[in-house]
N, C-alpha and C positions, 0 to 999 in steps of 0.2 A: 906732436911730431906728425901724426897722420894728416892734420890740417895743412901742414907745410908741404908734405908730399903731394897731397891732392891739389893744393894751390899751384905748385910748380908744374904739375901735369896739365892743369887747365889753362895756365898761362901759355904753355906751348901750343895748346889747341886753339887759343884765341877765342875765349868764350864771349858770347854776345847775349843779349836779353833772351833770345829764344832758348839757348842752352841753359841759361839761368833758370828759366821756367821748367825745362826738362829735368834739371837736377832736383828742383823742388818736388816735381811730380814723382820722380823715382823715390826720393826720401820719404815723402808722405805715404806712398804706397807700401813701402817696406814696413813702416810703423803700423798703418792700418791693417795690412796683411797679417802681421804678427799678433796684434791685439784682437782682431776679429776671429782669427783662427784659434788662438788660445782660448778665448771666451767660448766659442762654439764647441770646441772639443772638450773642454772642461765641463760645460753644461750637459753635454751628451755622454759624458764619462767614457770617451773613446780616445783620450789623449795618448798618442805614441809619437816618437820622434819622426818616424817615416811619414805618418799621416799628417803631422804638423808641417813638415818640410814640403810635402806635396801640396797641401792647401795654401801655404804661404806663397809658394811659387805661382800657383794658379791665380791667387789674389793679386799678386804684384803685376803679373802679366796683364790680367784683365783691367786692373786699375790704371796701369800706365797707358794702355791703349785708350781708355775712356778719357783720362786726363789730357792725352795728346789730341784726341779728336773733338772733344767738347770743351768749349771755353768756359768751364764751370767757375773759375775765379772771376772772369769778367762778368758772367751772369750774376754771381753773388754780389759783386761790387755794384752792379746796376740795381739789384733789389735793395741793397742797403741805401743807396742814394735815393731811390724812389720812396723809401720809407722815411726819408729825412735825415739819415745819418751819413753826412758827408765824410767825416773822418772820426778818429778816436775809437774808444773801446766798443761802442755800440755798432759802429761800422764793421769792425773786425768780427764781432760776434754774429751779426746778421750774415755777412758775406761767407764766413766759414760754416755757418749753419746750412746755407744753400749748398755749399761744396760738400759738406758731410752727408746730407740727405741724398744728393744725387749719386755720389760715389758709393756710399754704403748700400743703397738699394740695388744698384746695378751689380756691384762686386758680389754682394751676398747672394743675389739670385743666381749669378753665374757659378759661384762656388758650390752652392746648394745643388744646382742642376748636375754638376760633375759628380757630386757625392751621392745624391738621392735619385738621379735619373727621372723616371716618369712621375715619381711621387714628389717632385720638386715643389709644387705650389703649396701643398699642405705643410711640408717641412719648413719651407721658406717663410710663409705667412706666420707660422708659430714662433719662429726665431727672430723675425724682423724687428719688433719693438725693442727687444733687449739689445740686439746688434746695433740699432740706431743710437740707443742711449750710450752704450760703451764706445762705439766708434766716434760719435760726435764729441764726447768728452776727450778722447785721445787726440782728435784733430784740433779741438779748441785749445788744448793745453800745449800742443807741440808745434803747431804751424808757425807761430811767431819765431820760435827758435830755429826751425828748419830754414826759414827765409833768411835769417841772419847768418847761418852757417853757409848756405848756398851763396850768399853775397860775399862772404869772406873768401870762400874757395874760388869763386869766379872773378872777383874783383869788381862786381857790379855795384854801383852806388845806390843806396836806398834813400838818399836825400831827395825830397820833393822840391822842385823848383817852381816858383810862382811866376 
């Protein structure tokens, strides 16, 4: 039902490829924000609804700006092709790994800065390896689904023409 409502809304807005990318950016940042925030707060044993919502909001905003300003998907695709993976599973894994590392490093630094202030570097460096692992797994497992949902909502075709 929700997909039908969203699709009818986006049909009225006349979605194009740029909006398709913006929708993917928003959805992936919601997932990354929730996963990284929950993991970080559970790890530090400071989980509360207010702190969770505050950090998720900061993470989504930071991540959306980064995703909008940096062509991380294009960079990831370039790296995958440069390593010889033109398409298929290995192309997906390499390109999303580049996306994951870029997004998680920047988002986690920004969120840690907001929470820890001047002690940001020590807190961030200590948390970064675990955040990279958890965030990368979340992105690797969900990005394919997010792309399909965004395509369905916006009506963008995912078929590759030769």
